[in-house]
LUMLOKE-993400 format. One line per field, with one value per residue (C-alpha): residue number from 1; residue in three letters; chain; y, z, x. Coordinates in steps of 0.25 Angstrom, whole numbers. Layout:
REM residues N
seq <- c(NUM_...)
type <- c(ALA_...)
mol <- c(A_...)
yy <- c(Y_...)
zz <- c(Z_...)
xx <- c(X_...)
//
This chain:
REM residues 154
seq <- c(1_2_3_4_5_6_7_8_9_10_11_12_13_14_15_16_17_18_19_20_21_22_23_24_25_26_27_28_29_30_31_32_33_34_35_36_37_38_39_40_41_42_43_44_45_46_47_48_49_50_51_52_53_54_55_56_57_58_59_60_61_62_63_64_65_66_67_68_69_70_71_72_73_74_75_76_77_78_79_80_81_82_83_84_85_86_87_88_89_90_91_92_93_94_95_96_97_98_99_100_101_102_103_104_105_106_107_108_109_110_111_112_113_114_115_116_117_118_119_120_121_122_123_124_125_126_127_128_129_130_131_132_133_134_135_136_137_138_139_140_141_142_143_144_145_146_147_148_149_150_151_152_153_154)
type <- c(UNK_UNK_UNK_UNK_UNK_UNK_UNK_UNK_UNK_UNK_UNK_UNK_UNK_UNK_UNK_UNK_UNK_UNK_UNK_UNK_UNK_UNK_UNK_UNK_UNK_UNK_UNK_UNK_UNK_UNK_UNK_UNK_UNK_UNK_UNK_UNK_UNK_UNK_UNK_UNK_UNK_UNK_UNK_UNK_UNK_UNK_UNK_UNK_UNK_UNK_UNK_UNK_UNK_UNK_UNK_UNK_UNK_UNK_UNK_UNK_UNK_UNK_UNK_UNK_UNK_UNK_UNK_UNK_UNK_UNK_UNK_UNK_UNK_UNK_UNK_UNK_UNK_UNK_UNK_UNK_UNK_UNK_UNK_UNK_UNK_UNK_UNK_UNK_UNK_UNK_UNK_UNK_UNK_UNK_UNK_UNK_UNK_UNK_UNK_UNK_UNK_UNK_UNK_UNK_UNK_UNK_UNK_UNK_UNK_UNK_UNK_UNK_UNK_UNK_UNK_UNK_UNK_UNK_UNK_UNK_UNK_UNK_UNK_UNK_UNK_UNK_UNK_UNK_UNK_UNK_UNK_UNK_UNK_UNK_UNK_UNK_UNK_UNK_UNK_UNK_UNK_UNK_UNK_UNK_UNK_UNK_UNK_UNK_UNK_UNK_UNK_UNK_UNK_UNK)
mol <- c(A_A_A_A_A_A_A_A_A_A_A_A_A_A_A_A_A_A_A_A_A_A_A_A_A_A_A_A_A_A_A_A_A_A_A_A_A_A_A_A_A_A_A_A_A_A_A_A_A_A_A_A_A_A_A_A_A_A_A_A_A_A_A_A_A_A_A_A_A_A_A_A_A_A_A_A_A_A_A_A_A_A_A_A_A_A_A_A_A_A_A_A_A_A_A_A_A_A_A_A_A_A_A_A_A_A_A_A_A_A_A_A_A_A_A_A_A_A_A_A_A_A_A_A_A_A_A_A_A_A_A_A_A_A_A_A_A_A_A_A_A_A_A_A_A_A_A_A_A_A_A_A_A_A)
yy <- c(-75_-63_-65_-79_-73_-62_-73_-82_-70_-67_-81_-82_-69_-75_-88_-83_-69_-56_-58_-49_-40_-44_-53_-56_-41_-39_-50_-44_-30_-33_-31_-20_-18_-15_-2_4_0_10_2_-13_-18_-33_-42_-44_-30_-27_-38_-32_-19_-12_0_6_19_16_14_27_35_28_32_46_48_42_45_40_26_14_2_-12_-22_-37_-42_-55_-48_-47_-35_-31_-31_-22_-13_-3_-1_0_10_18_18_22_33_39_37_28_18_3_-11_-24_-36_-50_-59_-72_-66_-57_-64_-62_-68_-59_-53_-50_-36_-32_-19_-10_5_7_18_17_18_14_21_12_15_8_2_-2_-12_-5_-10_-3_9_12_6_13_4_-6_-21_-23_-12_-19_-11_-15_-6_1_3_17_17_13_1_-3_-2_-11_-21_-22_-22_-34_-41_-39)
zz <- c(-17_-11_2_3_-1_10_20_15_17_30_35_29_37_50_48_43_47_39_27_27_16_14_26_23_22_35_42_38_42_55_51_41_26_20_15_29_35_37_45_47_58_58_71_69_69_81_89_85_90_77_71_84_78_65_72_79_66_59_69_71_56_55_68_63_60_69_73_73_81_80_93_92_96_111_118_122_107_103_115_110_97_104_113_101_95_109_111_97_100_88_88_88_87_91_83_87_79_74_60_61_60_69_62_63_49_52_56_70_68_57_57_49_44_44_28_17_17_8_14_9_15_28_33_45_40_26_31_42_36_45_57_58_59_70_80_87_83_88_99_95_106_111_121_119_129_121_108_113_119_105_98_106_107_122)
xx <- c(-112_-105_-111_-104_-91_-92_-96_-84_-75_-80_-79_-65_-61_-67_-59_-46_-45_-46_-36_-24_-19_-4_-2_13_16_8_15_29_26_19_4_6_10_23_19_16_30_40_51_52_62_64_63_78_81_73_80_94_89_90_83_77_82_75_62_64_67_55_45_50_49_35_28_15_20_18_27_23_31_32_27_34_47_51_46_61_64_53_54_65_57_43_50_54_40_34_43_40_25_24_12_17_10_16_11_13_4_10_7_19_33_45_57_70_66_52_47_50_43_38_35_22_13_-2_-2_7_20_29_42_55_63_56_67_74_87_85_78_88_101_111_107_118_114_124_126_137_150_163_168_181_191_193_204_218_216_204_211_223_213_206_219_225_211_210)
//
């Protein structure tokens, strides 16, 4: 009877693929487990060009970590982040399987260790809260003419 169970398992694997351990977790963290993630930056944050400094700080603090990028993003969106990883000599991977989501709140990239590190928090906005959500600051008038124009709405 055990042979039939092994044969059945082998056929199931051939038909349906090897079963994954925690597939929802791997989908959320671009193919890795939460316990290995050090930093998570969302698609929306990448598109807003936020947290480039956070990636730089994270890989400088942990040079043996690796970066996994969501390949569903445009190359121009990922280029600054891949440049940071390349300059630091950090290994990176781009995953583009349909298995990985690419909605605004999905992972745009994750910085991961080879083994479990259990770091909290991992979200870039929580880990590096000093980064403002909107970097557009109103320009303050400096010269007397600018101050008068600003005052009179010109």
